[in-house]
C-alpha positions as CSV (number, residue, x, y, z in Angstrom):
1,M,-18.2,149.3,170.3
2,S,-14.6,149.1,170.1
3,R,-12.9,147.5,167.1
4,A,-11.0,145.6,169.6
5,S,-13.9,144.3,171.5
6,S,-14.1,140.6,172.8
7,A,-17.7,141.0,173.4
8,F,-20.4,143.2,172.0
9,T,-24.3,143.1,171.7
10,M,-26.4,144.4,168.7
11,T,-30.0,144.6,167.7
12,C,-30.8,140.8,166.6
13,P,-30.2,140.4,163.0
14,D,-32.6,139.2,160.3
15,D,-31.8,136.9,157.3
16,W,-33.5,138.1,154.0
17,H,-32.8,135.1,152.3
18,I,-32.8,131.6,153.4
19,H,-33.7,127.9,152.5
20,L,-35.2,126.0,155.3
21,R,-36.5,122.9,153.2
22,D,-39.3,121.0,154.2
23,K,-40.0,117.8,156.0
24,D,-37.5,116.1,158.1
25,M,-34.9,119.1,157.2
26,L,-37.2,121.4,159.2
27,R,-36.0,119.9,162.3
28,L,-32.8,121.0,161.8
29,T,-32.9,124.3,159.9
30,V,-35.7,125.9,161.9
31,P,-33.9,125.8,165.4
32,H,-30.6,126.7,163.5
33,A,-32.2,130.0,161.9
34,A,-34.5,130.7,165.0
35,A,-30.9,130.7,167.2
36,Q,-29.3,133.3,164.7
37,F,-32.1,135.4,163.6
38,H,-35.4,137.1,164.4
39,R,-37.0,137.1,161.0
40,V,-36.1,135.0,157.9
41,I,-37.2,135.5,154.2
42,V,-38.1,131.7,153.5
43,M,-37.4,130.7,150.0
44,P,-40.2,129.0,147.9
45,N,-38.4,126.5,145.8
46,L,-39.7,123.1,147.4
47,A,-40.8,120.0,145.3
48,P,-43.4,121.1,144.5
49,P,-42.8,124.9,144.5
50,V,-44.9,127.3,146.7
51,T,-46.9,128.9,144.1
52,T,-49.8,129.9,146.1
53,T,-50.9,131.7,149.0
54,D,-52.7,128.7,150.6
55,A,-49.4,126.5,150.0
56,A,-47.5,129.6,151.4
57,L,-49.6,129.5,154.6
58,A,-49.5,125.8,155.0
59,Y,-45.7,125.6,154.8
60,H,-45.6,128.9,157.3
61,Q,-47.5,126.2,159.8
62,R,-44.9,123.3,159.1
63,I,-42.3,125.6,160.0
64,M,-43.6,127.1,163.2
65,A,-44.3,123.5,164.2
66,H,-40.3,123.3,164.8
67,V,-39.7,126.6,166.3
68,P,-38.2,125.8,169.7
69,Q,-40.7,127.1,172.7
70,G,-40.1,130.2,174.1
71,T,-38.4,131.7,171.0
72,D,-39.5,134.7,169.3
73,F,-39.0,133.9,165.3
74,V,-40.8,135.1,162.3
75,P,-40.5,133.4,159.2
76,L,-41.6,135.7,156.3
77,M,-43.0,133.5,153.4
78,T,-42.7,134.2,149.5
79,L,-44.4,133.0,146.7
80,Y,-42.6,131.3,143.7
81,L,-43.1,133.0,140.5
82,T,-44.1,131.4,137.4
83,D,-45.3,132.1,133.9
84,Q,-48.8,131.7,134.9
85,T,-48.9,133.5,138.1
86,P,-51.8,136.0,137.9
87,P,-52.3,139.0,139.4
88,E,-55.3,138.0,141.5
89,E,-52.5,135.9,143.5
90,I,-50.6,138.7,144.3
91,V,-53.6,140.5,145.9
92,R,-54.3,137.3,148.0
93,A,-50.6,137.3,148.8
94,K,-50.4,140.9,150.0
95,A,-53.9,140.3,152.2
96,S,-52.7,137.4,154.0
97,G,-50.2,139.4,156.1
98,R,-47.6,136.3,156.1
99,I,-46.0,136.6,152.2
100,F,-43.2,139.5,151.9
101,G,-42.0,138.6,148.4
102,V,-42.3,136.9,145.4
103,K,-39.4,135.1,144.0
104,L,-38.0,135.1,140.5
105,Y,-36.3,131.9,139.4
106,P,-34.9,132.1,135.7
107,A,-36.1,128.4,134.7
108,G,-33.5,126.1,135.4
109,A,-31.0,128.6,137.1
110,T,-30.5,126.6,140.1
111,T,-32.2,124.0,142.6
112,H,-36.1,123.1,141.7
113,S,-36.4,126.0,139.4
114,Q,-37.6,124.0,136.2
115,A,-41.0,125.8,137.1
116,G,-39.4,129.4,137.1
117,V,-40.1,131.9,134.7
118,T,-39.1,132.0,130.9
119,H,-40.3,134.8,129.5
120,L,-40.8,137.9,131.7
121,N,-43.0,139.9,129.4
122,R,-45.9,137.4,129.6
123,L,-46.0,138.8,133.8
124,T,-46.6,142.6,133.0
125,P,-50.0,142.5,134.6
126,T,-48.7,140.8,137.6
127,L,-45.4,142.7,138.0
128,A,-47.4,146.0,137.7
129,K,-49.8,144.7,140.6
130,M,-46.7,143.9,143.0
131,A,-45.5,147.3,142.1
132,E,-48.9,148.9,143.2
133,L,-49.0,146.8,146.2
134,G,-45.7,147.3,147.3
135,L,-44.7,143.2,147.3
136,P,-41.0,143.0,146.4
137,L,-39.6,140.9,143.6
138,L,-36.9,139.0,144.9
139,I,-34.3,137.7,142.1
140,H,-31.7,135.0,141.5
141,G,-30.0,137.1,138.9
142,E,-28.5,134.9,136.3
143,V,-29.2,134.2,133.0
144,T,-29.6,130.5,132.0
145,D,-28.3,130.7,128.2
146,P,-26.3,127.4,127.7
147,D,-23.8,129.7,125.4
148,I,-23.2,132.1,128.7
149,D,-20.4,130.9,130.7
150,I,-21.7,130.1,134.1
151,F,-19.1,132.5,135.7
152,D,-20.6,135.2,133.5
153,R,-24.2,134.7,134.1
154,E,-25.0,137.3,136.7
155,R,-23.2,139.8,134.6
156,V,-25.1,139.2,131.6
157,F,-28.2,139.3,133.4
158,L,-27.8,142.9,134.8
159,E,-27.5,144.2,131.2
160,R,-30.1,142.0,129.5
161,V,-32.7,141.8,132.1
162,L,-32.3,143.6,135.1
163,E,-31.8,147.1,133.6
164,P,-34.6,147.0,131.3
165,L,-36.9,145.5,134.1
166,I,-36.2,148.6,136.2
167,R,-36.9,150.8,133.4
168,R,-40.2,149.1,132.6
169,F,-41.3,149.0,136.6
170,P,-39.9,152.0,138.3
171,E,-42.0,151.7,141.4
172,L,-41.2,147.8,141.8
173,R,-39.0,147.2,144.7
174,I,-36.6,144.6,143.6
175,V,-33.9,142.6,145.9
176,L,-31.0,141.2,143.4
177,E,-30.0,138.1,145.9
178,H,-26.7,136.6,146.8
179,I,-24.7,139.0,144.4
180,T,-21.3,137.5,143.6
181,T,-19.5,140.1,141.2
182,A,-17.9,143.4,141.1
183,E,-20.3,144.5,138.5
184,A,-23.3,143.6,140.7
185,V,-21.9,145.8,143.3
186,D,-21.6,148.8,141.1
187,F,-25.0,148.2,139.4
188,V,-26.6,148.2,142.9
189,T,-24.5,151.4,143.9
190,N,-25.7,153.5,141.1
191,A,-29.3,152.2,140.7
192,P,-32.5,153.9,142.0
193,P,-33.4,153.3,145.6
194,T,-36.0,150.5,144.5
195,L,-33.0,148.1,144.2
196,A,-31.2,146.4,146.9
197,A,-29.1,143.4,147.2
198,T,-28.3,140.5,149.7
199,I,-24.8,139.3,150.4
200,T,-23.9,135.9,152.0
201,A,-21.3,134.9,154.1
202,H,-19.7,132.3,152.1
203,H,-19.4,134.8,149.0
204,L,-17.7,137.1,151.4
205,L,-15.2,134.6,152.7
206,L,-14.3,132.4,149.7
207,N,-13.2,132.6,146.0
208,R,-13.2,130.1,143.3
209,N,-9.8,128.7,144.2
210,D,-11.4,127.5,147.3
211,M,-13.7,125.3,145.7
212,L,-11.3,124.1,142.8
213,A,-7.6,124.5,143.5
214,G,-6.0,121.2,144.8
215,G,-9.4,119.4,144.1
216,I,-13.0,119.7,143.9
217,R,-14.7,120.7,147.2
218,P,-18.4,120.0,146.8
219,H,-19.4,121.5,149.8
220,H,-18.3,124.9,148.5
221,Y,-20.3,124.5,145.2
222,C,-23.3,127.1,145.2
223,L,-25.2,129.0,142.6
224,P,-24.3,131.9,141.6
225,V,-21.0,130.1,141.8
226,I,-18.2,131.4,143.7
227,K,-16.1,134.0,141.6
228,R,-12.7,135.2,141.3
229,E,-10.7,137.2,144.3
230,R,-11.4,140.8,143.1
231,H,-15.0,139.9,143.1
232,R,-14.9,138.7,146.7
233,Q,-12.8,142.0,147.8
234,A,-15.8,144.0,145.9
235,L,-18.3,142.3,148.0
236,V,-16.6,142.6,151.2
237,A,-16.3,146.4,150.5
238,A,-20.0,146.4,149.8
239,A,-21.1,144.8,153.1
240,T,-18.6,146.5,155.3
241,G,-19.2,149.9,153.6
242,T,-22.1,152.4,154.6
243,H,-24.4,152.0,151.5
244,R,-27.6,151.2,152.7
245,R,-28.9,149.0,149.9
246,F,-26.5,146.1,150.8
247,F,-27.5,143.9,153.6
248,L,-27.5,140.3,154.9
249,G,-29.1,137.1,153.1
250,T,-27.2,133.8,154.0
251,D,-29.0,131.5,151.2
252,S,-28.0,129.0,153.6
253,A,-29.1,126.0,151.4
254,P,-28.5,122.5,152.8
255,H,-28.5,119.1,151.0
256,R,-27.8,115.7,152.4
257,I,-24.3,114.6,152.0
258,E,-25.1,112.0,149.1
259,K,-26.4,114.8,146.9
260,K,-23.4,117.0,147.6
261,E,-20.7,114.3,147.4
262,S,-21.8,112.8,143.7
263,A,-21.1,112.6,140.2
264,C,-23.5,115.6,139.7
265,G,-23.5,117.4,143.1
266,C,-26.3,119.7,144.0
267,A,-25.6,123.3,144.4
268,G,-25.9,124.9,147.9
269,I,-23.9,125.9,151.3
270,Y,-25.3,125.2,154.7
271,T,-24.6,128.2,157.2
272,A,-27.6,128.8,159.2
273,C,-26.1,127.1,162.2
274,H,-23.2,129.7,162.4
275,A,-23.9,132.4,160.2
276,L,-23.6,135.5,162.1
277,S,-20.1,134.2,163.4
278,L,-18.8,133.9,159.7
279,Y,-20.0,137.4,158.8
280,A,-18.5,138.8,162.3
281,E,-15.1,137.2,161.0
282,V,-15.4,139.0,157.6
283,F,-16.3,142.6,159.3
284,E,-13.6,142.2,161.7
285,Q,-10.9,141.3,159.3
286,A,-11.9,144.5,157.5
287,Q,-11.8,146.4,160.9
288,A,-15.6,147.1,160.3
289,L,-17.2,145.4,163.5
290,H,-19.0,148.7,164.3
291,R,-20.9,148.3,161.0
292,L,-22.2,144.8,161.5
293,E,-25.3,145.5,163.0
294,D,-26.2,147.9,160.4
295,F,-25.7,145.6,157.7
296,A,-27.3,142.6,159.4
297,S,-29.9,144.1,161.6
298,H,-31.1,147.4,160.1
299,R,-30.8,147.8,156.4
300,G,-32.7,145.0,155.2
301,A,-35.6,145.8,157.5
302,D,-35.4,149.4,156.5
303,F,-35.7,148.5,152.8
304,Y,-38.7,146.0,153.5
305,G,-40.5,148.8,155.5
306,L,-40.2,146.7,158.5
307,P,-39.6,147.7,162.2
308,R,-36.1,147.0,163.5
309,N,-36.0,144.3,166.1
310,P,-36.6,144.7,169.8
311,D,-34.4,142.0,170.9
312,K,-30.6,141.8,171.1
313,M,-27.7,139.5,170.0
314,T,-24.5,139.1,171.8
315,L,-21.2,138.0,170.3
316,T,-18.5,136.9,172.0
317,R,-14.8,136.0,170.3
318,I,-14.7,132.6,171.5
319,P,-13.4,129.9,169.0
320,T,-16.4,127.6,168.6
321,A,-16.0,124.2,166.9
322,V,-18.3,123.3,163.9
323,P,-19.4,119.7,163.8
324,D,-18.3,117.5,160.7
325,Q,-22.0,117.3,159.9
326,Y,-25.7,117.4,161.3
327,D,-28.1,114.8,161.4
328,T,-31.6,115.2,160.5
329,G,-33.0,111.8,161.3
330,T,-33.0,110.5,157.7
331,G,-30.1,112.1,156.4
332,R,-26.8,114.3,157.3
333,V,-25.8,117.6,156.3
334,V,-22.4,119.0,156.0
335,P,-22.2,122.6,157.2
336,L,-19.6,125.1,155.9
337,R,-16.3,125.0,157.8
338,A,-16.9,121.5,159.1
339,G,-14.7,120.0,161.5
340,Q,-13.2,123.7,162.2
341,H,-13.8,126.5,164.4
342,V,-15.6,129.9,163.9
343,A,-14.2,132.6,166.1
344,W,-17.4,134.1,167.4
345,Q,-20.0,132.7,169.4
346,C,-23.8,134.1,169.3
347,Q,-26.5,134.3,171.8
348,R,-29.7,135.6,171.4
349,L,-30.6,137.5,174.4
350,S,-34.2,136.1,175.8
351,Q,-37.3,137.7,174.7
352,P,-40.9,136.7,175.4
353,V,-42.9,135.4,172.5
354,R,-45.3,138.2,171.3
């Protein structure tokens, strides 16, 4: 593929971190995700959270009810880790064939994380069972101590929590999700091969000036919060480089407009509708379009030990309008770059449903 190409075809990508939400929101998020990705790792922070295998399987059925007919779309489910998650639940999850990770939210770190983990030391048998069965731990990597500045919470997490965790469980596969700092890039680069990281489109495109300068932009607010420009540049270098343990995870996280535009707005940016187009812009700007397929379609599958997708995606450089908002039936969601354009148009090439 030429760097100057106006169109190219690549292996259909996967999204290794997405929030589909539930109920009426599924009618929006599932078709959007299915148009962009073959497989998605589905986050379990519903209300109430998805803490058991039975709950995950029921959630899987609700998602599948909204997949457009004829679309081969595979939700990979996860469990929500709590202080009480027993090793036996890990065994059930692995045996289900539907659950591909266990999500660690430090209690209070982000949306619906109140039931998250307060003390990892309580979970030694559970984490050991995950390592034994090869079920990855997916981490929202921030400390929640009130005395730690919000812009430093990821960096502190690396040294206080993640480094000791890797030493205690050297066989446990870990994904540090939605990394936002140069320190996280360096940590993953130099870590053992059991640690990988996902990178979002919005953290590749935005710095904190885009959220705060000239007025607060609530639709650019997410957690972990967007950082300085030097961090954005480090993320771009990691995503567009050749290191194989950085891969695509959108962290697409819709909230109704009234929950974003409020005195205490929710954290989350909705990108599932045009995520791959946004990533393509980043890679084109970095003169690395020839590496987009590896980042979006190969590295994540390889880390999770899954086959690469057989179907294809075509990207064409055609400016495409982004709607001001989407209607879920009971509310409205504002996407990233609402009312503007993305530079690339993406189309999944039809494949029969297996």
